[in-house]
N, C-alpha and C positions, 0 to 999 in steps of 0.2 A: 975822377968824377963819380965812379961807382961807389967810392967810399962814402959819399953823401947819401946814398940810397939806404933806406930802412924799410924792409918789407915785413909787415906784421900780419901773419896768418891768423885767422880767427875762426871760431864757430859762430854762425849767425845766432843772434838772440842769446848770447852768453854773457852773464854779468861779469864773470872774471875777465873775459876778453875785453869787455867794455872798460873796466877799470884799468887794464893794462894799456889800452889805447889812450885813455885820458892821461895816464902817467907819462907815456912816451911823448905825447904832444907837449905837456908841461915841461918836460926835461929838454926835448930837442928844440922846441920853438921852430918848427919846420917852416920853410918858405912855401912849400906846397904840400897839401894833403890830398892824395888820390885815392878814390874809393870805388870799390866794385859796385857799380850801379849804372843805370841807363844814361848814356852820354847825351842822348837827345833831350834830356831834362836839364842840362847845364845852364841854358839860358833862363831857366825858371827856378833856380835854386833859392831866389828870394822868397818864393812861396813857402819853402820849407823853413825859412827863418821867422815866419809869423808865429805868434804865440798860440800854438795848437795844444790840445790835451791829447797825449799819446795813449793808445797806438793809432797811427795813421798809416796809410799805404799810398804809394804811387801806383795808380791804376793806368795801364797802357792798353791800347787796342789798335788793331789793324783790320780794316774791313775792305773786302774786295767782292764786288757784286753783292751776294747775300751772305757770304761767309764772314764771320767776325771771330778773330782770335783775341783772347784777353790774357792779361798777365798782371800780377800784383808784386810790388816790392814793399813788404811790410817793415815798419819801423816802430819800435817801442822804446821806453826809457832806457832799457839795458841792451839795446842793439849796438854793437860796436860801430856800425856804420853811422848811426845817429850821433853817437859821441864824437866820432871823427868829424862829422859835419859841424856840430855845435862848438866843440872845442877848437877845431881848426879856424872857424870864423872868429872865435874869441881872441886867438893869438895873432890874427891878421894874416893867416896863411891863404894862399890861393887854393880854394877847395874845388875839386872837380870830380864828377863821375867819369869812369874810364872804360866802361863795358859797353857792348853792343846794345842798341835799343831792344826792347822786349819783343818787337815784332820780327827781329832778325831770324833767319832760318836756323841759327844756332840754338834758338830757344823753341824750336818746333816741339809741341806737346808739353811744354813746361808752363804751368800756371803760376808757380811761385818761384821767383828768382832766388830768394834766399832759402833754398832747400839744400840741406847737406846731402851729399851724394854717397850714402853708405854703399850703394850697389857697386860703386867704382872701386871700393877698397874693402869689400866684405871679408876677403880671406884674412887680411892683416888684422882687421878689427876683431874677427872671431878668435884669432889666435891670442890677441891681447886680452879679450874677455876670459878666455880659458886660463891665461896666466894669472890674472887678478881675481879669478873666481867670481865674476859678475855675470848677470844675465844678458845684458845687451850693451850697445854703445852708449846709451843714455846713462846707465849706471856707471859704465867705465869712465865717461867724461866727468861725471860728478866726483868720482873717486880720484882722478888724476888732476882735476882742475878746479871745480867749483868749491869743494869743501876742503881741498888740500891747502897746506900752508902756502902763502903767496910768494915766499922766497924761491927764486929760481923758476918762476912760472914761465917767463919768456923762453928759457932754454928748454923746458919740458915741452912746450908747444912746438918749438922747432923740431925737436926729436920726434915727436908724435907725427907731425905732418910730413916730415922727411920719410918716416917709415911707411906710412900709408900711401904716399905718392910714389915712393921708390918701388913698390911692389904692384903698382897698378898701371894699366894701359889707358892713357888719355884717349878720349874719343875725338873724332874729327871736329866736333863742335867745341870741345874743350881747347883743342889746339888752336883753332881759329880765334877763339875769344882771348886766349893768352897772348897770341901774337898781336892782336889789336891793343890789348891793355899795355903790352910792353912798349908799343909805339908812344903811347901817352907818357909812360914813365921816362923814356929817353928824351922826349921833347921837354918835359919838366926839368930834367937834369940840365939840359942845354940852355934853358931859358933863365935859370936862377943859379946863384952861387951858394945858396943855403941848403940845409937838409931837405930831403924829399921823403915823406912818409907815405907808404902804400898800405892801405887796409883792405884785405881781400880774404875770400874763403881760403882756409888753410890748405886745401887741396891744390890751389893754384900758386901758393907762395913759392915753393922750390923752383917751379918753372919760370916764374916772373923774375926771380933773382938771376937766373941763368940768361934769359932772353934779354934782360936789360943791359947786358955787357956789350952787345954789338948790334948794329943795325942803324937804319936812318933815324935822325933825330928830329924830323919834322912832325908836328902834331897831326894826327890823322884826321880825315874828314869824317863827320858823322854820316853813316850810310844813308842812302835815300831808298825809300820803299819802291817796290816794283810799280810800273805804270798802271794806273787804275786802282791802286790801293790807297785808301785814306787811313792815315794814322793820327793818333792823338793820345793825350794823357792828362789826368787830373789827380789831385789828391783826394782821397776818400777817407772818411772815418773808418777805423777798423775796430775790432773787438778781441778780447782775449779768447772768446769762444771760437772765433774764426782762426785765431793764431795757434790753437792747441792741436798737437798731433793726434790726441785722442778724438778730436772732432773731424779728423781727416786731412788737416793741413800738413804738407810735407816739410815742416819746419825743422830747424836744428834742435829745438828744445820743446818737450811737452810741458804741461802744468805751468802755464805762464804766471799765475798768481803766486805760486811758490817762488819763482825766480824773480818776480817783482819785489817780493819781501826780502829775498836774499840780496838783491841789489840795494834795497833801502836800509836794511837792518842787520845784515850778516846772518850766518848759518844758525847760530843759537836762537836768536830772536825770531828768525823765520820759522824754525821748527815749532817753537812754543806758540807763536801766534796762529799757526795753521792747525795745531791741535784744538785750540779754542774755536776756530772757524769750522772745522769738521764737526766738532761736538755740537755746536749750535745748529748746524745744518741738519744733522741727523735727528736732533730733538724736534726741530720744526717739522720734519717729515714723519714724526711719530715713532721713530726708531729709538729704543731705550738705550741710553748710555749712562751708566752709573759712575759715581766717583771712584769706586774700586776698579771699574773698567779702565778709567783714565790713569790711575796709579799703575795698574798692570801694563798698560800700553807704554807709559813712560819708562818703566823698568825694562821692558822688552826692547824699546827703541834704543836706549842707552847701551844695553847689552849687545845688541846687533852692531851698533856703531863700533864698540870696542873690538868685537870679534872680527869685524871687517877692516880693522886698522884705521878707523876714522877718529880723529881727535874731537870732532863734533858731529852730531847726527846729520846725515844727508837725506835727500828726498826719499829714496827707497828704504832707508832705515826707518824713517817716520811712517811710511805707508805700511811696510811689513809689520812693524810693531803694532800699529792700530788694527790692522787686519787680524793679527793673531789674537789680540785681546777682545775684539768685538764680534768676531765671526766664529760660531761654534758648529755651523752646518758644513756638510761636504760641499765643495765648490764644483759646479758643473763646468766652469771655464777657468783657464789659468788667470792669475792676476794680471791685469792689463799692463802694469808697469814692468812686467818681465819680458815684454816684447814691444814691438813698434806697430801701431795701427789703431783703428777705431775700436770702440767697445762693441762686443758681439752680443747676440741674443743669449739669454741665460746668465748674464753677469749678475752676481749677487747684489741686491739692493743697497747694502752698506757700501760695497765697492763702487757702485754707480755714484752714490752721494759723495764719497771720498774723492773720487777723481773730479767730480763737478766742483767741489770746494777748492781744489787746487787749480782748476781752470780759471775761476773767478768771473765776475760780472763786469769788469771794467770795459768801458766803451769810449773810444776816442771822440774828440770834438774838434772840428776845424775852426780856425779863426774866421770871423764873419766876412773878412775881406778876401778870403780864398776864392780864386776863380772857379767857376763850375760850368759844365756844358749848358747850352741853351735849353735843353730839355728840363733841367731843374727849375729854371725860372718859369717856363711855360706851365709845368705841372703845378708848382706852388701857386701861381696866379690863378689857374683854373680851380684848384682845390679851395682857395680862399674865396673866389668869386661866387662859387656855387655852394658855399657853406658845407664843404665836405670834411673840413678839419675838425672832426668831432669824435666822441667816444660813445658808442651805443648802436642801436638798431635804427635803420633808415628805411622807410617804406616809400616807394616811388610809384606815381601814376603816370605811365608812359604817354597818356593822351595829353598831358600838360607839357608845354614846351620846356619849362625850366627843369622838370623832372626828367624829360627825355635827354636834355643836355647833361644832367648829372649822371644819368645811366651810361651815356657814351663815355664820359670821362672815367667812370668806375670800371667799365669793361676794358678800356685801354690799360688802366692800372692792373687789372686782373691778368690780362695777357702778358704784361711785362713782369708779372710775379712780384709786384710791390707788396711787401708785408703790411698787414693791418687792414687789408681789404678782402672781404669774403662775401660772396653772394649765396644767400640761403634759398631763394626761390625766385622764379621769374619765367619769362618766355623760354621755351625750348624749341628744338628744331623739328617739331611735329606740326600737325595740322591744327591742333587746339592751342591757340596762342592767348596767353593772358596779358592784360595790360598792367599788371601790378608786379613790382619787384621788391624783394626783401634783401637788404644788405646789412652786414655787420662791419662796423668801422671802429678802429682803435688806433691810437698813436703807437708808433713802433720805432725803436731805436735804429733799425736797419733801413728805414724808409729813405733817408738821404743817401746812404751808400748805394742802395739799389737804383735810385734815380740817376745818380752820377754814372754808375756802370752801364745803365741802359742808354746813356747819352750817345753811345757808339751807334745806336740803331736809328736815330733821327733827332731832329731839333725840336719837334713837338710831340705831344703824346700820341696824336693820331698817326704821325709819320712813323714813330717808333713801333706802335702797335701794328701798323701795316707791314713793316719789315718782318716782325715776328710771324705774321700770317704768311707772308711770301716765303720765308724760310721754311715754314712747316709744309707749304705746298710743294716747295722745291725738293724737300727731303723725302716726302712720301706722297706719291700721286694716286694712292688708293681712293676709290670713289667715296667711301665713307668719310675719309679724312677731308677730301675736297669739299664735300657737302657741309661738314661741320665748319670748315673755314669760311664757306660762303655765308653761313649764318652768323658767325662771329664778326665777319666784316660788316654785316648790316648792323649788328648790335653796337659796334664801335663807330658807326657813322662813316665808314670808309666805302661808300657805294662805288667809287671809281675803281676800287680793287676788284669788284665783282665783274667788271668788264672782262678782264683776263681770266678770272676764275670761272666765270660762266662758260667761256669757251672750253676751258680745261675740263669742267664737269660734263659738258655736252659730249666731248670726245671720249671721256671715261665711260659715260653711259653707253655710247655706241659700241664700246669694246667689251662691256661687262657681260658675263654669263650668269651673274648672281642676281636673281630677281629681287631678293630681299634688299640687297645694297642699292639697286636701282630704285626700289620703292622708297627707301630712306632719303635718297637724293631728291626724288620727286616731291616728297613731303616737305623737305626744306625749301625747295624753290617755290612750291605752291604757297607755303606760309608767307614767304617774303613777297610774293606777287599779290596775294590777297590782302595782306596787312601793311601795305606801303604807307598808309596814313599813320600806323602805329610806330613803325621803325623810322619813319622820316627819310626813307631812302628814295629820293626822287628818281624817276626814270625806271619804272617797273619793267620796261622792255628788257632789262638786263637778265631777267629770269625766264623770259618767254621761251627761248630756245631749249632751256633745260626742261621746262614743263612739257613742251611738245615732244621732244625726243624721249623723255622718260616714259610718257604714256605709250608711245609706239613700241618702245623696247619691252615694256612689261607685257603688252599684248603678244608681241612676237615670241617672248620666252615662255609664256604659259600655254599658249595654244599649241597643241601637239606635244606637250610635255607628258611623258609616260613614265610611271614609276609604280612599283608594287605598293600595296597598302602599308601604311606606317603611321606613326604619331603625327598629329596635326602640326604643320610647319607654320608657326606664328609669324615668322618673317615673310613668308610667301603671302600669307593672308593680309599682312599689313601693307604689302605692295599693292594688292587688289584694292584695299581701302584707299590708298593714295590715288590710284587710278579713278576710283569712284568719285572722290572729292574733286579731282581735277575736272572730270566731265561735268560735275554739278556746278562748280564755282568758276571755272575758267573756260567758258564757251569761246570757241574760236582758236584756243590754244590746244585743247584736247580734242581727240576725235569726236565726231557726232555721236550722241547717245545711241542712235539706231545701229551704227556699225559696231559699237561696243557690246550692245545687248545681243546682236547676232553672234558675235564671237563667243560671248558668255554662254549662250544657249548650246553652241557646239561643244564647248568644254564640259558643260553640265551633263551632257548625254554621252560623253566619251567614256566607254567602259574601262579603257586603259589608263585614264587619268587617275591620280590618287584621290581618295574620297574627300579629303579636306579641300582640294582644289575644285572638285565637282560641286561640293556644297557652296564654296565661296563663289563660284561662277554663277550658280543659281541665285544666290543672294545679291550678286552684282547686278544681274539683269533685273531682278525684282526692285532693287533700290533705285534703278534708273528708269523705272516706270513700266517695265514688262510685267504682265500678270503672272502671279505665282502659279506654278503647275504642280498640283499635289501628286499627280501620277508620276511626273518626272522625279519628284521628291522621293516617292516610294522606290522607283527604280534605282535612283542614285544611292539610296541608303541601304540597299540589300546587303545582308550579312551582318551578324552581331558584332564582328570585329571591325566593321567599317562605320556603323551607325553613329557612334559618338564623334568620330573625326569628321564625318560629313556634316553633322550638326554644328561642330565648331566652326567649319567654314561658312555655313549658312548664317549662323548667329553673328559672326564677325562682320559680315557685309550688310546684313539686313536685320539687325536687332530691332530697330524701330518698327520696321514693317511687320515683323513677327508679333510684336506687342499690339500693333494697331489693328490687325485683322481679327475677325470674330472667331473663325474656326480654322479652315484651310490647312496650313502646314501643321499647326498644333494638333489638329484632329488626325491628320495623316500619320504624324509621328506617334500619337497615342495608339493608333491602330497597329503600327509596326511593333511597338513595345508589347502590346497585348498579345500578339501572336508569337512572341518569343517563349521558348521553354525556359525553365529555371536556369539550366546550364547556360543557355545563350544569353539570358539576361545578366548573369554574373560576368560573362565575357564582355558584354557591352557597357557595364556599369561604370568602370573607371573613366573611360573616354567621355561618356555621357555626362558624368559629374563635372568634368573639366569644361565641357561645352556649356552647360547651364550656369556654370560659375561666371560666365561672361555677363550675365544679367545681374544688376544690383538687386538687393533684397526685395524692394517694392515690386519690381517687375517679375521676379520669381513668384511672388504672391499672386499677381494677376494671372500668370500662366497656370499656377496650381488651381485657381478658382475656375478657370475655363475647363481644365481637365475634369474637375469635380462636376461641373455642369454637364459635360458630355456623358458622365457616368450616372446622371440622374439627380444631381444637386447635393448640397450639403455644405459643411463648413470646411474651407480649405486650410484654415490656420493650423490644424493638426499636421498637415502634410509638410508645412514649411517651418514647423517648430524646430529649434536647434536641439540636436541630440547631444547627450552627454558622452556618447561613445562615437568614435570615428565611423562614418558610414561604410567605409571599406571593411572595417572590422565586423560590422553588422552583416554585410554581404557575405563575408567569408564564413561567418557562423551559419547563415542561412544555407550556403552551399553545402556545408558539412551536414546540416540537418537533412538536406535533400538527398545526399548520398546515403545517409543512414536509412532513410525511408525507402530508398530504392532497394537496398540490401534486404530489408525486412519484407518488402513486397515480393522480391524474387524468391524468398524462402517461405512464401505464403504465411507470413506472420503478421501481415497488415494488408488492408485493402489497397489495391493499386492506386498510386498517386496520379493526379491529373497530368495529361501530356502537354498541356499548354496553359498559359495564363488566362486564355479566353474560357477554357473549360472550367477553370476554378472560379 
């Protein structure tokens, strides 16, 4: 029985191996063709028989609670597994996949089933590379297989795989997979009298020949997932870009466009066609390529091929010849085809374009009758219904029901990372909420694959987006993250999600010692509570607990907070602003204004509180209706090193009040500045400049006019005119002049300078 078994080890995505598989099927006319692939897809092999444009992939997923594992089994024209499927069907063989499903524990951490495992036989491969004087296993494979003469290829492959497997230790997952595949092989041999051809990764071939000799002959059951785990799989369009190892895929072969041409036209035509392709791409990018460059590249390529013992140029011969002819600069990075991995920063532009040309732009296309997850139909129906299948900019008015519905769909697509959808502007998670959104939409070749792959998250756009939000909340319970999720849930129209999130945010607020983070969470919840009509999130009570607990926590954290003077903490001031807005706009949820102003008064007069917090507390009380106390202002702003930070706090909380009053605080601050010496003024200037920058130009002009009026009148425009020199540079120059005058006065070379700005 074992004499009827033919095990063909292959390298995934190898044109030479694909030709060999086709030849063996034609010659053997096997009764069964068994292929390394997901056995749980056997009942749906008819989907692979539809007229697709390759590359495509079998996308598999397993979800348990919020965790989702994904895996791809890519197939292109020159994949040996695809040839085994198509040619096996053509000759009437019983075609089956015989490997574990992708969700099986043997594939833990594996995203791409057809990835060659160089790590398992690195030592043997490195020794072979040294023996044949090549840089890596890709160049070694081309030398031994792809551009070598086809005579004796099957024997060479057997020797190669016997060598690398003979010196390697199979992992437990490899052993389990091979035992499972061997059961399928023995069952096929028992069920039929004809030849049985097995097409598998070359690493497994020696073990499968041995394991097929003895053991039970019953066909194994397809394993079932663990209880509570949902599994599924669909075909997805794939692309050469996703298939290329230079883009990060752990495939057997890089440069898929090169191997596509090698498959279709042979080595000589492939090399010539790709020289033209690379040249055209470089010229489109504005990189000069002359006829003499191409002649030189051809000569170098042919010379390298002969030097390396190749009867026709291979991929690395072509690339090395072009690089030598076209690049005269010193290279910061090694040429990418001398190693395995993605392109790195600093790669020469010519090299980038060369590798891109060999990657290709080919994108697969599924037959229209190919089944898809429910999410695809739901998304496409919503996109068509709302007129979102367009190319260009879209402006939405969220007060209009149709635009609100569009916005929700687009936010769901954004959360699912569907390409071709990008928001330029719109509501953010702060207190100032706009009703207008700007979106950029464009068709994208990866939209359908992305939707199919997102089908593991839910049957509708809303459900899938909600799963993404729940995953994010489950993986990171930080208060800032939860607050952002709360806002995203509202933007997507998933108000019910905020029931659970609201409780999580409330709990995180109670545990947080970061007043800035609490302030950001409060701003989000308050915006959602205030603008319920805008977001359409019925049931504003969802945010009530967050608003209430956020206000209490901010007051608790800032009252009694003591710290040495330092730069103004804008996050802390933003938290006070959120508290102010909550007291103004959410009566009944926030503490009464009177209790907040009393607490603010205590903070404003606390000498151990940092100056920005004292100024902010005074501004908070003022903004909530308490009268401004100029004397308190003077006490709070004592010291030139504290004045600017104190003003930053005051202006953050009570900017409108400062502008609206006639004199008051402005007059008090003017008196303080007038009493500063030059040295003190230079100390205070940087922080004061930052504080006054909080006012827009028009309001700065009003303040300047009032200062001028306090000084006897005049035109304030000169004070606010834009300088051509940085103000800090001017201040530094004035400080230097002051020090020079002090030295001259000390030496009796100049009249003494005034001791204060008031005397001057």
